[in-house]
C-alpha positions, 0 to 999 in steps of 0.5 A: 484483516477482518471484513470491513477493517481498514489499513491507513497508510501515510506517505508511502509512494513507491511501496508495493501493496500485495493482496495475498488472500481475499480482496480489498478496496484501495483509495489514494488521496488525490486520486480520482480512481479507486481500485478493487484488488483481489487475491494475487493482485498487487499495486505500487502506490504512486503518490504520497498522502493517505492511502486507505485499504479496506478489507472486503473478505473475512480473512483478507491478508495483505503485505506492504513492501516499502519502496526501495531507496536508491543509492545516494538518495536523501534517505541513504545519506542520512544513514551512518556508513 
């Protein structure tokens, strides 16, 4: 991500955001607290809605790892066996 660019994440409760390089500013819809996350930091999104991740560095690299779906969950039951 380039400095100032934004990543918009929708309805990703439980997903893990990892900051691999640079730094970001994280805002979650309905959360009164914004977060600064630097290289090596991680944060598990704790609510659905929109989450905005803004790159603060010139060469920011992030990874978004989806939430693990538990056996027997709604999503697992929709998948073919």
